[in-house]
N, CA, C and O atoms as a CHARMM CRD file, in Angstrom:
* protein
*
  360
    1    1 MET  N    -92.93600-123.60100 188.54400 PROA 1      0.00000
    2    1 MET  CA   -92.05100-124.75700 188.93200 PROA 1      0.00000
    3    1 MET  C    -92.27700-125.03100 190.46100 PROA 1      0.00000
    4    1 MET  O    -92.33400-124.10100 191.26600 PROA 1      0.00000
    5    2 SER  N    -92.39800-126.28500 190.80900 PROA 2      0.00000
    6    2 SER  CA   -92.53900-126.59600 192.32800 PROA 2      0.00000
    7    2 SER  C    -91.20500-126.71400 193.05900 PROA 2      0.00000
    8    2 SER  O    -90.27700-127.35000 192.56100 PROA 2      0.00000
    9    3 ARG  N    -91.12800-126.21900 194.01500 PROA 3      0.00000
   10    3 ARG  CA   -89.90500-126.23800 194.93900 PROA 3      0.00000
   11    3 ARG  C    -90.11800-127.33100 195.99200 PROA 3      0.00000
   12    3 ARG  O    -91.21000-127.57100 196.50800 PROA 3      0.00000
   13    4 ALA  N    -88.98000-127.96700 196.26100 PROA 4      0.00000
   14    4 ALA  CA   -89.05400-128.90600 197.58300 PROA 4      0.00000
   15    4 ALA  C    -88.19100-128.42400 198.57100 PROA 4      0.00000
   16    4 ALA  O    -87.02600-128.13000 198.30100 PROA 4      0.00000
   17    5 LEU  N    -88.72400-128.30600 199.83400 PROA 5      0.00000
   18    5 LEU  CA   -87.97600-127.77200 201.02200 PROA 5      0.00000
   19    5 LEU  C    -87.00900-128.74300 201.47100 PROA 5      0.00000
   20    5 LEU  O    -87.42000-129.78300 201.98500 PROA 5      0.00000
   21    6 ARG  N    -85.65200-128.51000 201.32700 PROA 6      0.00000
   22    6 ARG  CA   -84.65200-129.31000 201.73800 PROA 6      0.00000
   23    6 ARG  C    -83.87100-128.84000 203.06400 PROA 6      0.00000
   24    6 ARG  O    -83.54500-127.66000 203.18900 PROA 6      0.00000
   25    7 CYS  N    -83.62000-129.66700 203.91100 PROA 7      0.00000
   26    7 CYS  CA   -82.84000-129.44300 205.11000 PROA 7      0.00000
   27    7 CYS  C    -81.32000-129.78200 204.78700 PROA 7      0.00000
   28    7 CYS  O    -80.97200-130.62400 203.96000 PROA 7      0.00000
   29    8 GLY  N    -80.43500-128.97400 205.58900 PROA 8      0.00000
   30    8 GLY  CA   -79.07300-129.22500 205.42700 PROA 8      0.00000
   31    8 GLY  C    -78.43200-128.68300 206.73100 PROA 8      0.00000
   32    8 GLY  O    -79.02300-128.09700 207.63800 PROA 8      0.00000
   33    9 ARG  N    -77.10400-128.99000 206.65600 PROA 9      0.00000
   34    9 ARG  CA   -76.13200-128.58600 207.76800 PROA 9      0.00000
   35    9 ARG  C    -74.80600-128.12400 207.21300 PROA 9      0.00000
   36    9 ARG  O    -74.29900-128.64100 206.21700 PROA 9      0.00000
   37   10 VAL  N    -74.27100-127.14500 207.88600 PROA 10     0.00000
   38   10 VAL  CA   -72.86300-126.74400 207.60400 PROA 10     0.00000
   39   10 VAL  C    -72.08700-127.08000 208.79100 PROA 10     0.00000
   40   10 VAL  O    -72.35800-126.73700 209.94200 PROA 10     0.00000
   41   11 LEU  N    -70.97100-127.87200 208.36000 PROA 11     0.00000
   42   11 LEU  CA   -70.01200-128.57400 209.30600 PROA 11     0.00000
   43   11 LEU  C    -68.65800-128.05400 209.09100 PROA 11     0.00000
   44   11 LEU  O    -68.28000-127.75100 207.96000 PROA 11     0.00000
   45   12 ASP  N    -67.89100-127.93500 210.15100 PROA 12     0.00000
   46   12 ASP  CA   -66.60400-127.66800 210.16900 PROA 12     0.00000
   47   12 ASP  C    -65.69600-128.87100 209.85800 PROA 12     0.00000
   48   12 ASP  O    -66.26200-129.93900 209.62300 PROA 12     0.00000
   49   13 ALA  N    -64.39000-128.82300 209.83000 PROA 13     0.00000
   50   13 ALA  CA   -63.55300-129.95800 209.59200 PROA 13     0.00000
   51   13 ALA  C    -63.58000-131.04600 210.69400 PROA 13     0.00000
   52   13 ALA  O    -63.15400-132.18300 210.49200 PROA 13     0.00000
   53   14 ALA  N    -64.08700-130.64700 211.83200 PROA 14     0.00000
   54   14 ALA  CA   -64.18400-131.73900 212.94900 PROA 14     0.00000
   55   14 ALA  C    -65.62100-132.28400 212.91400 PROA 14     0.00000
   56   14 ALA  O    -65.94400-133.14900 213.72800 PROA 14     0.00000
   57   15 GLY  N    -66.43000-131.85600 212.07900 PROA 15     0.00000
   58   15 GLY  CA   -67.79600-132.38100 212.00100 PROA 15     0.00000
   59   15 GLY  C    -68.85100-131.63800 212.93700 PROA 15     0.00000
   60   15 GLY  O    -69.95900-132.10900 213.19300 PROA 15     0.00000
   61   16 ASN  N    -68.40000-130.49000 213.39100 PROA 16     0.00000
   62   16 ASN  CA   -69.38600-129.72500 214.28600 PROA 16     0.00000
   63   16 ASN  C    -70.15400-128.76000 213.50200 PROA 16     0.00000
   64   16 ASN  O    -69.61600-128.22700 212.53100 PROA 16     0.00000
   65   17 GLY  N    -71.38200-128.47800 213.83300 PROA 17     0.00000
   66   17 GLY  CA   -72.14400-127.53700 213.17600 PROA 17     0.00000
   67   17 GLY  C    -71.69300-126.15300 213.28900 PROA 17     0.00000
   68   17 GLY  O    -71.19300-125.78200 214.35100 PROA 17     0.00000
   69   18 VAL  N    -71.82600-125.29500 212.23100 PROA 18     0.00000
   70   18 VAL  CA   -71.28700-124.03500 212.13800 PROA 18     0.00000
   71   18 VAL  C    -72.42000-122.99100 212.28800 PROA 18     0.00000
   72   18 VAL  O    -73.17300-122.82800 211.32800 PROA 18     0.00000
   73   19 THR  N    -72.59700-122.27500 213.41600 PROA 19     0.00000
   74   19 THR  CA   -73.51700-121.26600 213.65300 PROA 19     0.00000
   75   19 THR  C    -73.28500-119.99400 212.92600 PROA 19     0.00000
   76   19 THR  O    -72.21700-119.38200 212.91900 PROA 19     0.00000
   77   20 GLY  N    -74.47000-119.61800 212.26300 PROA 20     0.00000
   78   20 GLY  CA   -74.27600-118.19200 211.66300 PROA 20     0.00000
   79   20 GLY  C    -73.68200-118.14600 210.31900 PROA 20     0.00000
   80   20 GLY  O    -73.37600-117.05200 209.84400 PROA 20     0.00000
   81   21 ALA  N    -73.48100-119.29400 209.62900 PROA 21     0.00000
   82   21 ALA  CA   -72.88700-119.31700 208.39200 PROA 21     0.00000
   83   21 ALA  C    -73.97000-118.81400 207.37100 PROA 21     0.00000
   84   21 ALA  O    -75.13400-119.10700 207.64700 PROA 21     0.00000
   85   22 ARG  N    -73.74100-118.11600 206.26000 PROA 22     0.00000
   86   22 ARG  CA   -74.63900-117.72600 205.24400 PROA 22     0.00000
   87   22 ARG  C    -74.57300-118.79100 204.11700 PROA 22     0.00000
   88   22 ARG  O    -73.52100-119.15400 203.58900 PROA 22     0.00000
   89   23 VAL  N    -75.77700-119.23800 203.81200 PROA 23     0.00000
   90   23 VAL  CA   -75.87100-120.32500 202.78400 PROA 23     0.00000
   91   23 VAL  C    -76.58900-119.68600 201.58900 PROA 23     0.00000
   92   23 VAL  O    -77.56800-118.98400 201.84300 PROA 23     0.00000
   93   24 SER  N    -76.24300-119.83600 200.41900 PROA 24     0.00000
   94   24 SER  CA   -76.90400-119.25900 199.23400 PROA 24     0.00000
   95   24 SER  C    -76.54700-120.14100 197.92400 PROA 24     0.00000
   96   24 SER  O    -75.52200-120.81300 197.80700 PROA 24     0.00000
   97   25 VAL  N    -77.48500-120.02900 197.04400 PROA 25     0.00000
   98   25 VAL  CA   -77.30700-120.71200 195.74300 PROA 25     0.00000
   99   25 VAL  C    -76.58500-119.75900 194.94100 PROA 25     0.00000
  100   25 VAL  O    -77.00300-118.61600 194.75100 PROA 25     0.00000
  101   26 VAL  N    -75.42000-120.24200 194.42600 PROA 26     0.00000
  102   26 VAL  CA   -74.41100-119.41800 193.67800 PROA 26     0.00000
  103   26 VAL  C    -74.55600-119.80700 192.13700 PROA 26     0.00000
  104   26 VAL  O    -74.08900-119.06500 191.27400 PROA 26     0.00000
  105   27 TRP  N    -75.18900-120.94400 191.83100 PROA 27     0.00000
  106   27 TRP  CA   -75.32500-121.28600 190.56600 PROA 27     0.00000
  107   27 TRP  C    -76.41200-122.49500 190.43800 PROA 27     0.00000
  108   27 TRP  O    -76.47200-123.44400 191.22000 PROA 27     0.00000
  109   28 GLY  N    -77.18800-122.30600 189.40700 PROA 28     0.00000
  110   28 GLY  CA   -78.06900-123.26600 189.15300 PROA 28     0.00000
  111   28 GLY  C    -78.61400-123.50400 187.71100 PROA 28     0.00000
  112   28 GLY  O    -78.33900-122.66500 186.85400 PROA 28     0.00000
  113   29 THR  N    -79.40200-124.64300 187.37200 PROA 29     0.00000
  114   29 THR  CA   -79.86200-124.83300 186.05400 PROA 29     0.00000
  115   29 THR  C    -81.34600-124.28100 186.12800 PROA 29     0.00000
  116   29 THR  O    -81.97100-124.29900 185.06800 PROA 29     0.00000
  117   30 ALA  N    -81.88700-123.86700 187.08900 PROA 30     0.00000
  118   30 ALA  CA   -83.22500-123.29200 187.08000 PROA 30     0.00000
  119   30 ALA  C    -83.18000-122.04700 188.04600 PROA 30     0.00000
  120   30 ALA  O    -82.33200-122.00700 188.93800 PROA 30     0.00000
  121   31 PRO  N    -84.05000-121.08000 187.87400 PROA 31     0.00000
  122   31 PRO  CA   -84.05700-119.83000 188.66100 PROA 31     0.00000
  123   31 PRO  C    -84.34600-120.24200 190.13700 PROA 31     0.00000
  124   31 PRO  O    -85.12100-121.16300 190.39200 PROA 31     0.00000
  125   32 THR  N    -83.72900-119.56300 191.05500 PROA 32     0.00000
  126   32 THR  CA   -83.98200-119.58000 192.41800 PROA 32     0.00000
  127   32 THR  C    -83.97600-118.10700 192.98800 PROA 32     0.00000
  128   32 THR  O    -83.37800-117.21500 192.38600 PROA 32     0.00000
  129   33 PRO  N    -84.65400-117.87900 194.15700 PROA 33     0.00000
  130   33 PRO  CA   -84.62900-116.53900 194.70800 PROA 33     0.00000
  131   33 PRO  C    -83.20900-116.19600 195.21200 PROA 33     0.00000
  132   33 PRO  O    -82.50800-117.06600 195.72800 PROA 33     0.00000
  133   34 GLU  N    -82.78800-114.91300 195.05900 PROA 34     0.00000
  134   34 GLU  CA   -81.48800-114.56600 195.48300 PROA 34     0.00000
  135   34 GLU  C    -81.51700-114.25700 196.88400 PROA 34     0.00000
  136   34 GLU  O    -81.25200-113.11700 197.26400 PROA 34     0.00000
  137   35 ILE  N    -81.85700-115.30100 197.79100 PROA 35     0.00000
  138   35 ILE  CA   -82.07500-115.06500 199.23000 PROA 35     0.00000
  139   35 ILE  C    -80.96500-115.97000 199.96300 PROA 35     0.00000
  140   35 ILE  O    -80.83500-117.14300 199.61300 PROA 35     0.00000
  141   36 GLY  N    -80.24300-115.47500 200.88300 PROA 36     0.00000
  142   36 GLY  CA   -79.30200-116.23500 201.71800 PROA 36     0.00000
  143   36 GLY  C    -79.94400-116.66400 202.91500 PROA 36     0.00000
  144   36 GLY  O    -80.83200-115.97300 203.41400 PROA 36     0.00000
  145   37 ARG  N    -79.54300-117.84000 203.47000 PROA 37     0.00000
  146   37 ARG  CA   -80.05000-118.30800 204.66500 PROA 37     0.00000
  147   37 ARG  C    -79.02300-118.40300 205.73300 PROA 37     0.00000
  148   37 ARG  O    -77.97500-118.95400 205.39600 PROA 37     0.00000
  149   38 ARG  N    -79.12400-117.94400 207.04500 PROA 38     0.00000
  150   38 ARG  CA   -78.29200-118.20600 208.08600 PROA 38     0.00000
  151   38 ARG  C    -78.53500-119.54700 208.83900 PROA 38     0.00000
  152   38 ARG  O    -79.65400-119.99300 209.09200 PROA 38     0.00000
  153   39 THR  N    -77.43100-120.09800 209.14500 PROA 39     0.00000
  154   39 THR  CA   -77.50400-121.39000 209.95500 PROA 39     0.00000
  155   39 THR  C    -77.84500-121.09800 211.42600 PROA 39     0.00000
  156   39 THR  O    -77.48100-120.07900 212.01300 PROA 39     0.00000
  157   40 GLY  N    -78.58500-122.09500 211.97300 PROA 40     0.00000
  158   40 GLY  CA   -78.79300-122.00700 213.37500 PROA 40     0.00000
  159   40 GLY  C    -77.73700-122.51900 214.25700 PROA 40     0.00000
  160   40 GLY  O    -76.61600-122.80500 213.83800 PROA 40     0.00000
  161   41 ASP  N    -78.10300-122.63300 215.48600 PROA 41     0.00000
  162   41 ASP  CA   -77.10400-123.05000 216.49900 PROA 41     0.00000
  163   41 ASP  C    -76.46400-124.36300 216.17400 PROA 41     0.00000
  164   41 ASP  O    -75.34900-124.54800 216.66300 PROA 41     0.00000
  165   42 ASP  N    -76.96900-125.28000 215.45000 PROA 42     0.00000
  166   42 ASP  CA   -76.35300-126.48500 215.08300 PROA 42     0.00000
  167   42 ASP  C    -75.89900-126.70700 213.78700 PROA 42     0.00000
  168   42 ASP  O    -75.63700-127.81900 213.32800 PROA 42     0.00000
  169   43 GLY  N    -75.79300-125.50000 213.11300 PROA 43     0.00000
  170   43 GLY  CA   -75.40000-125.46300 211.75600 PROA 43     0.00000
  171   43 GLY  C    -76.66400-125.73200 210.58300 PROA 43     0.00000
  172   43 GLY  O    -76.48800-125.75300 209.36500 PROA 43     0.00000
  173   44 ALA  N    -77.76700-125.89900 211.18700 PROA 44     0.00000
  174   44 ALA  CA   -78.88800-126.34400 210.25700 PROA 44     0.00000
  175   44 ALA  C    -79.48700-125.19300 209.36900 PROA 44     0.00000
  176   44 ALA  O    -79.49300-124.04500 209.81500 PROA 44     0.00000
  177   45 PHE  N    -79.93000-125.43900 208.27400 PROA 45     0.00000
  178   45 PHE  CA   -80.51000-124.61800 207.34700 PROA 45     0.00000
  179   45 PHE  C    -81.66700-125.21700 206.46000 PROA 45     0.00000
  180   45 PHE  O    -81.71300-126.43800 206.31400 PROA 45     0.00000
  181   46 GLN  N    -82.48600-124.50400 205.93700 PROA 46     0.00000
  182   46 GLN  CA   -83.47800-125.13300 204.98500 PROA 46     0.00000
  183   46 GLN  C    -83.43300-124.26300 203.67700 PROA 46     0.00000
  184   46 GLN  O    -83.20000-123.05700 203.75200 PROA 46     0.00000
  185   47 VAL  N    -83.63800-124.83500 202.58400 PROA 47     0.00000
  186   47 VAL  CA   -83.71300-124.12100 201.38500 PROA 47     0.00000
  187   47 VAL  C    -84.75200-124.77600 200.38000 PROA 47     0.00000
  188   47 VAL  O    -84.86000-126.00000 200.30100 PROA 47     0.00000
  189   48 GLY  N    -85.41900-124.00600 199.70700 PROA 48     0.00000
  190   48 GLY  CA   -86.48000-124.53800 198.69700 PROA 48     0.00000
  191   48 GLY  C    -85.82000-124.46900 197.40100 PROA 48     0.00000
  192   48 GLY  O    -85.37500-123.42000 196.93300 PROA 48     0.00000
  193   49 LEU  N    -85.75900-125.71600 196.77400 PROA 49     0.00000
  194   49 LEU  CA   -85.09900-125.96000 195.42500 PROA 49     0.00000
  195   49 LEU  C    -85.99700-126.57600 194.39500 PROA 49     0.00000
  196   49 LEU  O    -86.62000-127.59100 194.70600 PROA 49     0.00000
  197   50 PRO  N    -86.12000-126.07500 193.23600 PROA 50     0.00000
  198   50 PRO  CA   -86.94000-126.78900 192.29300 PROA 50     0.00000
  199   50 PRO  C    -86.02200-127.86300 191.67400 PROA 50     0.00000
  200   50 PRO  O    -84.87400-127.99300 192.09900 PROA 50     0.00000
  201   51 PRO  N    -86.52200-128.67000 190.63500 PROA 51     0.00000
  202   51 PRO  CA   -85.77000-129.75700 190.07300 PROA 51     0.00000
  203   51 PRO  C    -84.58400-129.01100 189.28800 PROA 51     0.00000
  204   51 PRO  O    -84.74900-127.91700 188.74900 PROA 51     0.00000
  205   52 GLY  N    -83.47500-129.65700 189.28200 PROA 52     0.00000
  206   52 GLY  CA   -82.39700-129.06900 188.59100 PROA 52     0.00000
  207   52 GLY  C    -81.10900-129.35500 189.28800 PROA 52     0.00000
  208   52 GLY  O    -81.10800-130.11400 190.25800 PROA 52     0.00000
  209   53 LEU  N    -80.06600-128.82600 188.87800 PROA 53     0.00000
  210   53 LEU  CA   -78.68100-128.92200 189.39500 PROA 53     0.00000
  211   53 LEU  C    -78.35700-127.57100 190.10000 PROA 53     0.00000
  212   53 LEU  O    -78.57600-126.49500 189.54200 PROA 53     0.00000
  213   54 PHE  N    -77.85800-127.66500 191.27700 PROA 54     0.00000
  214   54 PHE  CA   -77.41000-126.36300 191.99300 PROA 54     0.00000
  215   54 PHE  C    -76.05500-126.46000 192.75300 PROA 54     0.00000
  216   54 PHE  O    -75.63400-127.52500 193.20500 PROA 54     0.00000
  217   55 ARG  N    -75.35300-125.17900 192.86900 PROA 55     0.00000
  218   55 ARG  CA   -74.23200-125.21600 193.76500 PROA 55     0.00000
  219   55 ARG  C    -74.59800-124.36100 194.82300 PROA 55     0.00000
  220   55 ARG  O    -75.03900-123.23700 194.58400 PROA 55     0.00000
  221   56 LEU  N    -74.45800-124.78900 195.98000 PROA 56     0.00000
  222   56 LEU  CA   -74.74800-124.02700 197.18900 PROA 56     0.00000
  223   56 LEU  C    -73.37800-123.76900 197.83800 PROA 56     0.00000
  224   56 LEU  O    -72.48000-124.61100 197.83200 PROA 56     0.00000
  225   57 GLN  N    -73.26700-122.44200 198.44700 PROA 57     0.00000
  226   57 GLN  CA   -72.06500-122.13100 199.16300 PROA 57     0.00000
  227   57 GLN  C    -72.28200-121.53000 200.63600 PROA 57     0.00000
  228   57 GLN  O    -73.17800-120.72500 200.88700 PROA 57     0.00000
  229   58 ALA  N    -71.46200-121.95900 201.48200 PROA 58     0.00000
  230   58 ALA  CA   -71.72800-121.35500 202.81700 PROA 58     0.00000
  231   58 ALA  C    -70.51800-120.59700 203.06000 PROA 58     0.00000
  232   58 ALA  O    -69.41600-120.96200 202.65100 PROA 58     0.00000
  233   59 VAL  N    -70.73600-119.48400 203.76200 PROA 59     0.00000
  234   59 VAL  CA   -69.58700-118.52000 204.17400 PROA 59     0.00000
  235   59 VAL  C    -69.67100-118.19700 205.68800 PROA 59     0.00000
  236   59 VAL  O    -70.73300-117.74600 206.11600 PROA 59     0.00000
  237   60 THR  N    -68.73000-118.37600 206.44600 PROA 60     0.00000
  238   60 THR  CA   -68.74100-118.11600 207.67900 PROA 60     0.00000
  239   60 THR  C    -68.39400-116.61200 208.11500 PROA 60     0.00000
  240   60 THR  O    -67.81600-115.91500 207.28200 PROA 60     0.00000
  241   61 ASP  N    -68.68900-116.10300 209.28200 PROA 61     0.00000
  242   61 ASP  CA   -68.25100-114.73000 209.69700 PROA 61     0.00000
  243   61 ASP  C    -66.79300-114.43600 209.53500 PROA 61     0.00000
  244   61 ASP  O    -66.40800-113.32100 209.18400 PROA 61     0.00000
  245   62 SER  N    -65.95200-115.46200 209.79700 PROA 62     0.00000
  246   62 SER  CA   -64.54400-115.43200 209.62000 PROA 62     0.00000
  247   62 SER  C    -63.97600-115.43600 207.99300 PROA 62     0.00000
  248   62 SER  O    -62.81400-115.14700 207.71000 PROA 62     0.00000
  249   63 GLY  N    -64.82200-115.74500 207.17400 PROA 63     0.00000
  250   63 GLY  CA   -64.49900-115.71800 205.67300 PROA 63     0.00000
  251   63 GLY  C    -64.26700-117.13200 205.12600 PROA 63     0.00000
  252   63 GLY  O    -64.00600-117.29900 203.93500 PROA 63     0.00000
  253   64 SER  N    -64.36400-118.17300 206.01500 PROA 64     0.00000
  254   64 SER  CA   -64.11800-119.64800 205.52800 PROA 64     0.00000
  255   64 SER  C    -65.32500-119.98500 204.66400 PROA 64     0.00000
  256   64 SER  O    -66.42300-119.46800 204.87200 PROA 64     0.00000
  257   65 THR  N    -65.09900-120.86100 203.69400 PROA 65     0.00000
  258   65 THR  CA   -66.13100-121.16500 202.81400 PROA 65     0.00000
  259   65 THR  C    -66.30000-122.78400 202.45200 PROA 65     0.00000
  260   65 THR  O    -65.39000-123.57300 202.70700 PROA 65     0.00000
  261   66 GLY  N    -67.23000-123.09500 201.99300 PROA 66     0.00000
  262   66 GLY  CA   -67.51500-124.53000 201.55300 PROA 66     0.00000
  263   66 GLY  C    -68.66500-124.46900 200.41900 PROA 66     0.00000
  264   66 GLY  O    -69.55400-123.61700 200.40600 PROA 66     0.00000
  265   67 GLU  N    -68.52400-125.42000 199.54700 PROA 67     0.00000
  266   67 GLU  CA   -69.51200-125.55700 198.50800 PROA 67     0.00000
  267   67 GLU  C    -69.84700-126.89000 198.32400 PROA 67     0.00000
  268   67 GLU  O    -69.09700-127.80300 198.67200 PROA 67     0.00000
  269   68 VAL  N    -71.16100-127.09700 197.68200 PROA 68     0.00000
  270   68 VAL  CA   -71.53600-128.49300 197.43900 PROA 68     0.00000
  271   68 VAL  C    -72.44700-128.40700 196.14700 PROA 68     0.00000
  272   68 VAL  O    -73.08800-127.37000 195.97500 PROA 68     0.00000
  273   69 GLU  N    -72.53100-129.33000 195.32700 PROA 69     0.00000
  274   69 GLU  CA   -73.51700-129.39600 194.15900 PROA 69     0.00000
  275   69 GLU  C    -74.46400-130.44200 194.59800 PROA 69     0.00000
  276   69 GLU  O    -74.11000-131.53100 195.04800 PROA 69     0.00000
  277   70 VAL  N    -75.77600-130.02600 194.43200 PROA 70     0.00000
  278   70 VAL  CA   -76.91600-130.96400 194.77200 PROA 70     0.00000
  279   70 VAL  C    -77.84000-130.98400 193.63200 PROA 70     0.00000
  280   70 VAL  O    -77.83600-130.06200 192.81700 PROA 70     0.00000
  281   71 GLU  N    -78.68400-132.05600 193.52800 PROA 71     0.00000
  282   71 GLU  CA   -79.88700-131.90900 192.64500 PROA 71     0.00000
  283   71 GLU  C    -81.07200-131.43600 193.35500 PROA 71     0.00000
  284   71 GLU  O    -81.32700-131.94200 194.44800 PROA 71     0.00000
  285   72 GLY  N    -81.86500-130.48400 192.84800 PROA 72     0.00000
  286   72 GLY  CA   -82.75300-129.99300 193.51800 PROA 72     0.00000
  287   72 GLY  C    -84.15200-130.89800 193.59700 PROA 72     0.00000
  288   72 GLY  O    -84.10300-132.06100 193.19800 PROA 72     0.00000
  289   73 GLY  N    -85.23800-130.42300 194.05000 PROA 73     0.00000
  290   73 GLY  CA   -86.40600-131.27000 194.23000 PROA 73     0.00000
  291   73 GLY  C    -86.20700-132.00200 195.58900 PROA 73     0.00000
  292   73 GLY  O    -85.45700-131.62200 196.48800 PROA 73     0.00000
  293   74 GLU  N    -87.06400-133.20700 195.60300 PROA 74     0.00000
  294   74 GLU  CA   -87.02400-134.01800 196.86400 PROA 74     0.00000
  295   74 GLU  C    -85.51800-134.69900 196.79100 PROA 74     0.00000
  296   74 GLU  O    -84.92200-134.89400 195.73100 PROA 74     0.00000
  297   75 GLY  N    -85.01000-135.02300 198.09700 PROA 75     0.00000
  298   75 GLY  CA   -83.75100-135.58600 198.15700 PROA 75     0.00000
  299   75 GLY  C    -83.34600-135.69000 199.66400 PROA 75     0.00000
  300   75 GLY  O    -84.05900-135.39800 200.62400 PROA 75     0.00000
  301   76 ARG  N    -82.01400-136.18200 199.68500 PROA 76     0.00000
  302   76 ARG  CA   -81.29400-136.33200 201.01900 PROA 76     0.00000
  303   76 ARG  C    -81.04000-134.97500 201.59300 PROA 76     0.00000
  304   76 ARG  O    -81.04700-133.96800 200.88500 PROA 76     0.00000
  305   77 ASP  N    -80.80100-134.95100 202.97100 PROA 77     0.00000
  306   77 ASP  CA   -80.28300-133.75000 203.64500 PROA 77     0.00000
  307   77 ASP  C    -78.97900-133.27100 202.74900 PROA 77     0.00000
  308   77 ASP  O    -78.35200-134.11000 202.10300 PROA 77     0.00000
  309   78 ILE  N    -78.63500-131.99100 202.74700 PROA 78     0.00000
  310   78 ILE  CA   -77.57700-131.44600 202.23500 PROA 78     0.00000
  311   78 ILE  C    -76.50900-131.17500 203.38300 PROA 78     0.00000
  312   78 ILE  O    -76.87900-130.68000 204.44800 PROA 78     0.00000
  313   79 LEU  N    -75.24300-131.49100 203.16300 PROA 79     0.00000
  314   79 LEU  CA   -74.04500-131.28100 203.92500 PROA 79     0.00000
  315   79 LEU  C    -73.05400-130.46300 203.12200 PROA 79     0.00000
  316   79 LEU  O    -72.59900-130.85700 202.04800 PROA 79     0.00000
  317   80 ILE  N    -72.71900-129.23500 203.72300 PROA 80     0.00000
  318   80 ILE  CA   -71.61700-128.36000 203.26500 PROA 80     0.00000
  319   80 ILE  C    -70.60000-128.42900 204.28800 PROA 80     0.00000
  320   80 ILE  O    -70.88500-128.18700 205.46100 PROA 80     0.00000
  321   81 ARG  N    -69.33500-128.76900 203.89200 PROA 81     0.00000
  322   81 ARG  CA   -68.20800-128.74800 204.73100 PROA 81     0.00000
  323   81 ARG  C    -67.36900-127.43500 204.54100 PROA 81     0.00000
  324   81 ARG  O    -67.10000-127.01300 203.41600 PROA 81     0.00000
  325   82 ILE  N    -67.03000-126.90700 205.51900 PROA 82     0.00000
  326   82 ILE  CA   -66.34000-125.63700 205.46200 PROA 82     0.00000
  327   82 ILE  C    -64.66100-125.99000 205.33800 PROA 82     0.00000
  328   82 ILE  O    -64.06300-126.85200 205.98100 PROA 82     0.00000
  329   83 GLU  N    -64.19000-125.21900 204.49100 PROA 83     0.00000
  330   83 GLU  CA   -62.74500-125.43600 204.35000 PROA 83     0.00000
  331   83 GLU  C    -62.01700-124.28100 205.15700 PROA 83     0.00000
  332   83 GLU  O    -62.58600-123.27200 205.57200 PROA 83     0.00000
  333   84 ALA  N    -60.69800-124.57600 205.31300 PROA 84     0.00000
  334   84 ALA  CA   -59.90900-123.56300 206.22200 PROA 84     0.00000
  335   84 ALA  C    -60.01600-122.03600 205.41100 PROA 84     0.00000
  336   84 ALA  O    -60.17200-121.86800 204.20100 PROA 84     0.00000
  337   85 SER  N    -59.89500-121.09200 206.37700 PROA 85     0.00000
  338   85 SER  CA   -59.81900-119.75000 205.76100 PROA 85     0.00000
  339   85 SER  C    -58.55600-119.57000 205.06400 PROA 85     0.00000
  340   85 SER  O    -57.50700-120.12600 205.39000 PROA 85     0.00000
  341   86 PRO  N    -58.71600-118.70200 204.00900 PROA 86     0.00000
  342   86 PRO  CA   -57.45300-118.32300 203.24800 PROA 86     0.00000
  343   86 PRO  C    -56.31100-117.88700 204.12500 PROA 86     0.00000
  344   86 PRO  O    -56.52500-117.04200 204.99400 PROA 86     0.00000
  345   87 GLY  N    -55.12500-118.40000 203.96100 PROA 87     0.00000
  346   87 GLY  CA   -54.08700-117.86400 204.54900 PROA 87     0.00000
  347   87 GLY  C    -53.76600-118.65600 206.15400 PROA 87     0.00000
  348   87 GLY  O    -52.85100-118.41200 206.94100 PROA 87     0.00000
  349   88 ARG  N    -54.75500-119.54900 206.25600 PROA 88     0.00000
  350   88 ARG  CA   -54.58300-120.27000 207.66200 PROA 88     0.00000
  351   88 ARG  C    -54.13300-121.65500 207.29000 PROA 88     0.00000
  352   88 ARG  O    -54.19700-122.08800 206.13900 PROA 88     0.00000
  353   89 GLY  N    -53.70900-122.28100 208.24700 PROA 89     0.00000
  354   89 GLY  CA   -53.32100-123.77400 208.21500 PROA 89     0.00000
  355   89 GLY  C    -51.89100-123.96900 207.44100 PROA 89     0.00000
  356   89 GLY  O    -51.14100-123.03600 207.15500 PROA 89     0.00000
  357   90 GLY  N    -51.66900-125.22900 207.17800 PROA 90     0.00000
  358   90 GLY  CA   -50.57500-125.31900 206.44000 PROA 90     0.00000
  359   90 GLY  C    -49.53800-126.24900 206.56400 PROA 90     0.00000
  360   90 GLY  O    -48.57600-126.20600 205.79800 PROA 90     0.00000
């Protein structure tokens, strides 16, 4: 099955890129490698996805998370928004 390389960014609530977040596929309709990606200085990452539906999760070093469902294969850039850490905010 052919994979398409997709670009994405992990953003905080203010829309800033999140450096060092771990991005991984946590669910999908097609097999994917169990490899996490770390975001760069501007929150950017790349992931290869075959056709299908996938849930990607980003986790920061402080434990904040964000998830998004995307269709694999060719497509738009992927944006994952980070939610507040558990026990914070309010």
